[in-house]
C-alpha positions as CSV (number, residue, x, y, z in Angstrom):
1,M,0.0,-0.1,0.0
2,Q,1.4,3.4,-0.9
3,N,1.8,5.9,1.8
4,S,0.0,8.4,-0.1
5,R,-3.3,6.2,0.2
6,Y,-3.2,6.5,4.0
7,D,-5.5,9.1,5.5
8,S,-5.4,10.3,9.1
9,L,-7.5,7.6,10.4
10,D,-5.3,4.9,8.9
11,N,-2.2,6.5,10.4
12,A,-3.9,6.8,13.8
13,L,-5.1,3.2,13.7
14,I,-1.5,1.9,12.8
15,A,-0.1,4.2,15.6
16,E,-2.5,2.6,18.1
17,L,-1.6,-0.9,16.9
18,R,2.0,-0.2,17.4
19,K,1.4,0.7,20.9
20,D,-0.7,-2.5,21.5
21,G,-1.1,-5.0,18.7
22,R,-3.7,-7.0,20.8
23,A,-6.1,-4.0,21.4
24,A,-9.7,-5.0,20.9
25,V,-11.5,-3.4,18.0
26,S,-13.9,-1.8,20.4
27,T,-11.2,-0.3,22.3
28,L,-9.6,1.1,19.1
29,A,-12.9,2.5,18.1
30,D,-13.3,4.3,21.4
31,T,-9.9,5.7,21.4
32,L,-10.2,6.9,17.7
33,K,-13.8,8.1,18.2
34,V,-15.2,6.1,15.3
35,S,-17.5,3.1,15.1
36,R,-16.3,-0.5,15.7
37,G,-17.4,-1.2,12.0
38,T,-15.3,1.5,10.8
39,I,-12.2,0.2,12.6
40,Q,-12.9,-3.4,11.5
41,N,-13.2,-2.3,7.8
42,R,-10.0,-0.2,8.0
43,L,-8.1,-3.0,9.7
44,D,-9.4,-5.6,7.1
45,R,-8.4,-3.2,4.4
46,L,-4.8,-2.5,5.8
47,I,-4.2,-6.2,6.2
48,A,-5.6,-7.1,2.7
49,S,-3.4,-4.5,1.0
50,G,-0.3,-5.5,2.7
51,A,0.2,-2.3,4.8
52,I,-0.1,-4.4,8.0
53,I,1.9,-7.6,7.4
54,G,1.4,-9.1,10.9
55,F,1.1,-8.8,14.6
56,T,3.8,-9.5,17.1
57,V,4.5,-9.5,20.8
58,R,7.2,-7.2,22.3
59,V,8.4,-8.8,25.5
60,H,10.1,-6.6,28.3
61,Q,13.9,-6.9,28.3
62,H,14.1,-8.5,31.8
63,L,12.1,-11.6,30.6
64,E,14.7,-12.1,27.8
65,T,17.9,-12.3,29.9
66,G,19.2,-15.4,28.1
67,A,18.7,-13.9,24.7
68,V,21.6,-12.7,22.5
69,R,20.8,-9.5,20.7
70,A,23.0,-8.0,18.0
71,I,23.1,-5.6,15.2
72,M,24.6,-7.0,11.8
73,M,25.8,-4.6,9.1
74,I,25.6,-6.3,5.6
75,E,27.4,-5.5,2.3
76,V,25.6,-6.8,-0.7
77,V,27.1,-7.6,-4.2
78,G,25.8,-5.6,-7.2
79,K,22.2,-5.7,-7.7
80,S,21.4,-8.6,-5.6
81,T,19.8,-6.7,-2.8
82,A,16.1,-7.9,-3.5
83,Q,17.2,-11.6,-3.6
84,V,19.3,-11.1,-0.4
85,I,16.5,-9.4,1.5
86,K,14.1,-12.2,0.6
87,K,16.5,-14.8,2.0
88,L,17.2,-12.8,5.1
89,R,13.4,-12.5,5.8
90,G,13.2,-16.4,6.0
91,I,15.6,-16.3,9.2
92,P,13.3,-15.8,12.0
93,E,16.0,-14.6,14.5
94,L,16.3,-11.5,12.2
95,T,13.8,-9.4,14.0
96,R,14.1,-6.3,11.8
97,L,15.9,-5.4,8.6
98,H,16.8,-2.0,7.4
99,T,18.3,-0.5,4.2
100,T,20.9,2.2,4.7
101,N,23.4,4.4,3.0
102,G,27.3,4.4,3.5
103,A,29.6,1.4,3.6
104,W,26.8,-1.1,4.6
105,D,23.8,-1.8,2.4
106,L,21.6,-3.4,5.2
107,V,21.3,-3.5,8.9
108,A,19.7,-6.5,10.6
109,E,18.6,-6.7,14.2
110,I,19.1,-10.1,15.4
111,Q,17.7,-11.9,18.6
112,A,18.7,-15.5,19.3
113,A,17.8,-17.7,22.3
114,D,21.4,-18.4,23.1
115,L,25.0,-18.3,21.8
116,P,24.8,-21.6,19.8
117,T,21.6,-20.3,18.1
118,F,23.3,-17.0,17.4
119,D,26.3,-18.8,15.7
120,V,23.9,-20.7,13.5
121,V,22.2,-17.4,12.4
122,L,25.5,-15.8,11.6
123,R,26.5,-18.8,9.5
124,Q,23.1,-18.8,7.7
125,V,23.5,-15.1,6.9
126,R,27.1,-15.4,5.6
127,E,26.2,-18.4,3.3
128,I,23.6,-16.4,1.5
129,D,24.6,-15.7,-2.2
130,G,25.0,-12.1,-2.7
131,I,26.5,-11.1,0.7
132,L,29.9,-9.9,0.3
133,N,30.7,-8.8,3.8
134,S,29.2,-8.5,7.3
135,E,30.1,-7.0,10.7
136,T,28.2,-8.0,13.8
137,S,28.1,-6.3,17.3
138,I,26.4,-7.9,20.2
139,L,24.2,-5.6,22.1
140,L,25.2,-5.8,25.8
141,S,22.7,-3.6,27.5
142,T,20.0,-1.0,26.6
143,I,20.3,2.2,28.5
């Protein structure tokens, strides 16, 4: 869905869902001061159009003390970015993927259950055709 096709209600609905992806349709309707049917129709349209691609859970950091979190910068060969992105999206431990400018083409946020899983993820990423180089930094704490 192109951003120009969003209106203020779509943007407000998406903002509310970012705060609480499990919010009830009736709660969203009350918050946004529109009918429940309007919210349901907008939500159905946003999902059908691909503007909303899923819902997720954000867990408080203290519950994930064993998790290994990292940032990986990735350099892509030539014009293979689309193919690389498609393969990276298939790795569940890559929680977010960003395009960027400068020396690195992509930045991936990684969250693995433990160090052995983290090692497997690094190997999976490095084996993807089209990835020339990568640099990974483990996140030690969030301040």
